[in-house]
C-alpha positions in Angstrom: 44.6 7.9 111.1 44.0 9.9 107.9 41.3 11.8 109.8 43.9 12.8 112.4 46.2 14.3 109.7 43.4 16.2 108.0 42.2 17.6 111.3 45.7 19.0 112.3 46.3 20.2 108.8 43.0 22.2 109.1 43.7 23.5 112.5 47.1 24.9 111.4 45.7 26.7 108.4 42.7 28.0 110.4 44.5 29.2 113.5 43.9 32.8 114.6 46.0 33.1 117.8 49.2 33.7 116.0 51.0 33.4 112.7 49.5 36.4 111.0 52.4 36.5 108.5 51.7 32.9 107.5 48.0 33.6 107.0 48.9 36.4 104.7 51.3 34.3 102.7 48.7 31.5 102.4 46.2 34.0 101.1 48.6 35.2 98.5 49.3 31.7 97.5 45.6 30.9 97.1 45.1 34.1 95.2 48.1 33.3 92.8 46.7 29.9 92.2 43.3 31.3 91.5 44.7 33.8 89.1 46.7 31.1 87.2 43.6 29.0 87.0 41.5 31.8 85.8 44.0 32.6 83.1 44.5 29.0 82.0 40.7 28.4 81.7 40.1 31.7 79.8 43.2 31.0 77.5 42.0 27.4 76.7 38.5 28.7 76.1 39.8 31.3 73.6 41.8 28.7 71.8 38.9 26.3 71.6 36.6 29.2 70.5 38.7 30.3 67.6 39.2 26.8 66.4 35.6 25.8 66.6 34.4 29.0 64.9 36.9 28.7 62.2 35.9 25.1 61.7 32.2 26.1 61.7 32.8 28.8 59.1 34.8 26.6 56.9 32.5 23.6 57.1 29.3 25.4 56.5 30.4 28.0 53.9 31.2 25.1 51.6 30.4 21.3 51.7 32.4 19.5 54.4 33.8 17.1 51.8 33.7 16.6 48.0 33.6 13.5 45.8 35.6 13.4 42.6 36.6 10.9 40.0 40.3 10.0 39.7 40.2 10.3 35.8 38.7 13.8 36.0 35.1 14.4 35.3 32.4 12.1 37.1 31.3 9.6 34.5 27.6 9.5 35.4 26.6 12.5 37.6 23.0 11.5 38.0 23.7 8.1 39.1 26.5 9.2 41.5 24.1 11.7 43.0 21.5 9.0 43.5 23.9 6.7 45.3 25.4 9.5 47.5 22.0 10.7 48.5 21.0 7.2 49.4 24.0 6.9 51.8 23.1 6.9 55.6 24.5 10.2 57.2 24.3 12.2 54.0 22.1 15.4 54.5 22.6 16.8 51.0 24.5 16.6 47.9 25.0 19.0 45.1 27.1 18.8 41.8 29.4 21.6 40.7 32.4 22.6 38.5 35.3 24.9 39.2 36.8 27.3 36.7 39.5 30.0 37.0 39.2 33.3 35.1 39.4 37.0 35.0 36.5 39.2 35.7 35.8 42.8 34.4 33.0 45.1 33.4 32.4 44.5 29.7 31.9 48.2 28.8 34.7 49.7 31.0 38.4 50.0 30.7 39.0 48.8 34.3 41.6 46.2 34.8 40.5 42.5 35.2 40.4 40.7 38.6 41.2 37.1 39.0 38.2 35.1 40.2 37.3 31.5 41.1 34.1 30.7 39.2 32.0 28.0 40.7 29.3 26.3 38.4 26.4 25.3 40.7 23.1 23.6 40.6 20.7 26.5 41.8 18.0 23.9 43.1 20.4 22.0 45.4 23.5 24.3 46.0 22.0 26.1 49.1 21.8 22.8 51.0 25.6 22.4 50.9 26.8 25.9 51.3 25.7 28.6 53.8 27.3 31.3 51.5 24.3 30.9 49.0 22.0 31.8 51.9 23.1 35.3 51.9 22.4 36.0 48.1 20.8 39.4 47.5 18.4 40.8 46.1 17.0 37.4 44.7 17.6 33.8 46.2 20.1 31.5 44.6 17.3 29.3 43.3 16.4 32.0 40.8 19.8 31.9 39.2 19.4 31.4 35.4 21.8 30.5 32.7 23.8 33.6 31.5 23.7 35.1 35.1 26.5 35.4 37.7 26.6 35.9 41.4 29.5 38.0 42.8 30.9 38.3 46.2 30.0 41.7 47.8 33.7 42.5 48.4 34.4 41.9 44.7 31.4 43.9 43.5 32.1 46.9 45.7 35.8 47.0 44.9 35.1 47.0 41.1 32.0 49.2 41.5 29.8 46.5 39.7 26.1 47.1 40.4 23.5 44.4 40.2 22.1 44.1 36.7 25.4 45.1 35.1 27.1 43.0 32.4 30.5 41.6 33.1 33.0 39.6 30.9 34.7 36.5 32.3 37.9 35.3 30.5 38.3 31.7 31.5 41.6 29.8 31.6 40.6 27.7 28.7 41.7 28.1 24.9 39.5 28.2 21.8 40.9 27.7 18.4 39.9 30.8 16.2 41.0 32.3 13.0 44.1 34.0 14.6 45.1 30.7 16.5 44.4 29.8 20.1 42.4 32.5 22.0 41.1 32.4 25.6 37.4 31.4 26.0 35.2 34.4 27.1 31.6 34.6 28.1 29.4 37.6 29.2 27.1 37.4 32.3 24.5 39.6 33.8 25.0 40.2 37.6 22.0 38.7 39.1 23.0 39.3 42.7 25.7 39.4 45.3 26.6 37.3 48.4 28.2 38.2 51.7 29.8 35.4 53.7 32.0 37.6 55.9 34.9 35.5 54.8 37.2 37.7 52.6 38.5 34.9 50.6 35.1 34.0 49.3 33.6 37.7 49.1 36.6 39.0 47.1 37.6 36.1 44.8 34.6 33.8 44.3 31.8 34.0 41.8 28.8 31.5 41.1 27.3 30.7 37.6 24.7 28.1 36.6 26.2 24.7 36.1 25.0 24.5 32.6 27.0 27.5 31.7 30.1 25.9 33.3 29.4 22.6 31.3 29.3 24.5 28.0 32.6 26.3 28.9 34.2 22.8 29.6 32.4 21.3 26.6 31.0 18.5 28.7 27.5 17.4 30.1 28.9 16.0 33.5 29.9 17.6 36.8 33.4 17.8 37.9 32.7 17.2 41.8 29.9 16.7 44.1 29.7 18.5 47.4 28.3 16.4 50.4 27.1 17.8 53.6 26.8 15.4 56.7 24.8 15.5 60.0 27.8 16.9 61.9 31.6 17.3 61.7 32.3 14.1 63.8 30.6 11.8 61.3 32.6 13.0 58.2 35.1 10.1 58.3 32.4 7.4 58.5 30.3 8.9 55.9 33.2 9.4 53.5 33.9 5.6 53.8 30.2 4.8 53.1 30.0 7.0 50.2 33.1 5.6 48.5 31.9 2.1 49.2 28.5 2.9 47.5 30.2 4.5 44.5 32.6 1.7 43.8 36.2 2.1 42.6 37.6 5.1 40.8 36.3 7.8 43.2 38.1 9.8 45.9 37.1 12.4 48.5 38.6 15.7 49.6 38.1 16.7 53.1 38.3 20.4 54.4 40.2 19.1 57.4 42.8 17.5 55.2 43.1 20.7 53.2 43.5 22.8 56.3 45.4 20.4 58.4 48.4 22.6 59.0 46.0 25.5 60.1 44.1 23.3 62.7 47.5 21.8 63.9 49.0 25.3 64.3 45.9 26.5 66.3 46.1 23.5 68.8 49.9 24.0 69.3 49.3 27.8 70.0 46.6 26.9 72.4 48.8 24.6 74.4 51.7 27.1 74.2 49.6 29.9 75.5 48.3 27.6 78.3 51.7 26.6 79.3 52.9 30.1 79.6 49.8 31.0 81.7 50.6 28.1 83.9 53.7 29.9 85.1 51.4 32.0 87.3 50.6 28.8 89.1 54.2 27.8 89.4 55.2 31.2 90.8 52.4 30.7 93.5 54.0 27.4 94.4 57.0 29.4 95.8 54.5 31.2 98.1 53.3 27.7 99.2 56.7 26.6 100.0 57.6 29.8 102.0 54.4 29.7 104.0 54.7 26.0 104.8 58.5 26.5 105.8 57.5 29.3 108.1 54.6 27.3 109.5 57.1 24.3 110.3 59.3 26.8 112.2 56.5 28.2 114.1 55.0 24.8 115.0 58.3 23.2 115.9 57.2 22.6 119.5 53.8 21.2 118.4 55.5 18.9 116.0 57.9 17.6 118.7 55.0 17.0 121.0 53.2 15.0 118.3 56.2 12.9 117.5 56.7 12.3 121.2 53.0 11.2 121.6 53.5 8.6 118.8 52.9 10.3 115.5 55.0 8.9 112.7 57.2 11.0 110.4 55.1 9.8 107.5 51.9 11.3 109.3 53.8 14.5 109.8 54.7 14.7 106.2 51.1 14.0 105.2 49.9 16.9 107.4 52.0 19.4 105.4 51.2 17.8 102.1 47.5 18.1 102.9 48.1 21.8 103.8 49.6 22.5 100.4 46.8 20.6 98.7 44.1 22.5 100.6 45.8 25.8 99.6 45.7 24.9 95.9 42.2 23.3 96.2 40.8 26.6 97.5 42.6 28.7 94.9 41.6 26.3 92.1 37.9 26.6 93.3 38.1 30.4 93.4 39.6 30.4 89.9 37.1 28.0 88.4 34.1 29.9 90.1 35.1 33.0 88.3 36.4 31.7 85.0 33.5 29.3 84.1 30.7 31.8 84.5 32.8 34.6 82.9 33.4 32.3 79.8 29.8 31.2 79.5 28.3 34.7 79.9 30.9 36.5 77.7 30.4 33.8 74.9 26.5 33.7 75.3 26.2 37.5 75.1 29.2 38.2 72.9 30.5 40.7 75.4 34.0 41.1 74.0 33.7 42.6 70.5 36.6 42.4 67.9 37.5 45.0 65.3 36.5 44.0 61.8 40.0 44.8 60.5 41.3 41.9 62.6 38.8 39.1 61.7 36.3 39.6 59.0 34.3 36.5 59.9 34.4 36.9 63.7 32.7 39.9 65.3 33.3 38.7 69.0 35.8 36.9 71.1 34.5 33.3 71.3 35.1 31.5 74.5 34.3 27.7 74.3 34.8 25.5 77.4 35.9 21.8 77.1 35.4 19.3 80.0 38.9 17.8 79.2 40.6 21.1 79.5 38.8 21.9 82.7 40.0 18.6 84.2 43.7 19.4 83.1 43.5 22.9 84.7 42.0 21.4 87.9 44.7 18.8 88.3 47.7 20.8 87.3 47.6 23.2 90.5 47.0 20.2 92.8 50.1 18.4 91.3 52.2 21.6 91.7 51.0 22.1 95.2 51.8 18.6 96.2 55.4 18.7 94.8 55.9 22.3 96.5 54.8 20.9 99.9 57.3 18.0 99.7 60.3 19.9 101.0 58.7 21.6 104.0 56.9 18.3 104.7 60.1 16.3 104.7 61.6 19.1 106.9 58.7 18.9 109.5 59.0 15.1 109.6 62.8 15.2 110.5 62.2 17.4 113.6 63.8 15.9 116.7 61.1 15.8 119.4 63.7 16.0 122.2 65.4 19.1 120.9 62.1 20.6 119.9 60.8 20.4 123.4 64.0 21.2 125.1 64.3 24.4 123.0 61.0 25.7 124.4 
């Protein structure tokens, strides 16, 4: 009997003899659903694109997670590196130290700028940080003791050329003849790097790890940066690393440090999708109106069907199927336009973004997710089914005797 209901529903929507106004309203309803589906798909793709691009930039610019010791410095850096590199899932590991200081040209009266100084091992640092792939004019592997690498933004702002000598005042105290004095060192600028992330380009600098050890008066690293095969394996690798190192060690994950940022981005994505879904809800009124008018036009036909033995539930299903068909066609139209649009726009970077808005994104990323597409496909169908319930109940309550007598 379901074949009978589908056949009648199809004939009612495809009729050409009369009901031109109903056909126009059905087309408007389909177009409204298609527009809503298109907007939801593109909106979700934009949310996914921004989140994935930010994650990619953060997780490749620096190591996805770092290993540190709870008591401060790593007791035996060489042994810890050996154990970490032997852990399955670890792609690379590199030791480093962090220092805060003030940077200025040693022979100029310019004001000092705050800087985050990272002491790195030049032979392994590039494997854990994509920032160091952009060092100019010489590669990071040629960084020697007494040299420093500056972000291009910081170097341009302070007009510091490559080869110049800069002074760095570290947030550490030395005991001198006049009492406590800040520790200071001079460095030659060996090159600059450009990551297109203003936080790094303006506020970070790299020196040789041996210089950092001398500044801290130690022979050990402070932390070890670890890179994994992919983002999804970070949690598993972290557990394996901690197990191989034994007690006393802890890890810091970039996702934990930026949890609020990622949570806010996910919330914004779903809020934007909910607002765009209002387009589908508005089209539901067109579905209701078109089906109500169709019930009125087909009152005699409905009376005849009921008189011939059709049940009220079958009549209900006829109009429910009509609502679902309207939504299905509109959803197909919207998906057929939105999915190729997102794929092409993302592949060829068609929508450019001004540099003043995002310094690390030059185009609008559009990333599709199968789960999001399923949600977008189901939502209009559910709305259409709910919208068709009222006209369906109204059609099933038609009195066949009165309907035939009225004609």
